[in-house]
Structures are given as C-alpha cells and as structure tokens.
N, C-alpha and C positions, 0 to 999 in steps of 0.2 A: 659613653663619655671619655669626652677625648681626653689623653694623654701630652698633648702638645703646651705650647705656651697663653697666658692667659693673654688677656687683648694689651695688657700692659708690659708682654715679653716674660713673663713669668715661667719661670720650668717650673711641672711636678713630675711627680710620679716617677718612672724609671728614665726619662730625657733629665730630672735631676740630680737623680742618683748616682746616673754616667758607670763607673766600677766602684763607686764605696760601699765596704759592706754593711750592712744591715742587721742587727741584731736578734730581731725577733721577726719569725714568719708562721703565719696565720699555720699552718698546715703542721707546724714542729713545736708551738708552742703552746701548751697548755694553761688554760686561763689566762688565757693572752686578752681575750675580752674585756674581762677584769680591770687589767690593766691603763685601760686611758676611758675618757664620758666624755662627751658632746655636751657643747655649750649650746642647748636646743635657739635662743634667740640669733646668736653670729653665729650657729654651723662651724663654731671651731671645736678642734679633738684640740684635747689637755691630758697628761698623764695623771691618773685618780691617784697617785703619791706624787707630791711634790721630788721626791729622792728619787725618782726612775726614770732614770738617766736616761738609762737603754729605749724608754718610750719617746722622750724627750728628741732623743738624738736621732732615730727614726721618723718622725713625724717633721724636722727640721732638714733630714737629708733629703727625704721624697717631696718636702716642700706641700706638705700636705693640707696645710691651710695657708693654701693661696687664695687671694679675693675670690676668686672666680666660685671655685669649689665651696668657701665658707658659703658665700651666698645661695650658692644653689643646692647646700645641705642645708641651710636655714630654711628656704626655700618649702623645699620635701617636708621638713619637718612639722614646717608652719601648718603644711595641708593636711598633715595626720593631725597633728592640734584642731585644727577646725572641725576635725571625725568626729575628735573625743568631746569637742563643747555638744555637737549636734548629742551625740550618743556613746555617755561616759560608761557603759553597764561594763565590767569585764569579760561578757563576751565580744562584746566590740571589740573592746582594745586587745583581745587573746586575735581573734580575727584578722585587725591591724599588723599585727607579729605576725602571723602566718604569711600574709602576703608580702611582708619584707625578709621571710629568712625562707621562703620557698621558692624554689627555680620556677616561674612559668616555664606554656608550654615549651618554650627556646631553647629551655635548660641552663637561663642564662636567671640572674639576680633582679630586682629592679633597680635603675639608681639610684644610689647613695641608697643603697640597703644597711650596708652595717653600720650606718648614722641612725637609721630609723631604729635597727632593731635594738640599739644598746638604747634611746631613748624611750621604745616602749618598755623593754625589759623593766627601766627604774620604773616606770608610771604600774608594772602589773605587781612588782614589790611595794612599790607604796598601797597597791589595792589590796594586797595580799596579810598588810598592817604586819606588826612588829612580833605577835609568832609565829608567822611564816615565812619573813623576810627572809632567812638562809639558803630557800629552797633557790631553786630555778624559776621559768617564765613554764 
C-alpha cells in the first residue's frame, strides 16, 4: 500500500497528517477496534458511535477515506464476501479471519487486513448468535 497521493493528488496517512496530533494510537488505545467500523460496500471507515469525535478527527487527519483507499478496501472485502458466499461455514469464516489477522511469512499483515478483520469480526458475532455476541472472535 502506498502512502503517497492518490491519482487525484489526495494525500493520506502520514503525508496527510503532517505534524497534526492524533488522538488514538493502535498500540496505546485498548478497545480501539470497537470504536470504528467499515462500510463493506464503500470501503469507508466510520466511527462506531456518532459522538466519537476522536475517531472521526483521526480518520479525517489521516485522510483514511481517500477514494483509492476506499476502493481498494471495498475490493478486498468483496473478495472475502465471495469466499463466504462459496463457503459460509463458521470454520471458513474463522479461517479467513486468521488469514487477515496473522502476519504472513514475511512478518507483514495482508493489505487492508484491519478492514477485513473488522468485517469478519462482525460476521463471526452474527454467526455466534445473540447469546454469544458479547464474546470476541
């Protein structure tokens, strides 16, 4: 994934941020993943709670909803959705979740892993049903 400008010259990630302060840091913010969600069709990140100004501010500061990023996230999630259509078993959803959340042999997560992980976490919770919905994947 590139951190430079999009085709329309929209900067994102650290180039967009410059020296602006971020409110949240993945390694220092417990429960961060529950504070945002992905819109699967558009690939857009949104705050889980409309009043979560810190998440919205960081999404804007980093320009994480740049058109290219949204299109790439939506494309990856669409591939995952196709995989679930072919095999919607809990076993397969867990397998896909592990692929998205565990580093590969190169020590890196797959591209757009966090978006796929968030999408699949919701699928796992839905698969578990209401009695287990408080538990993680």
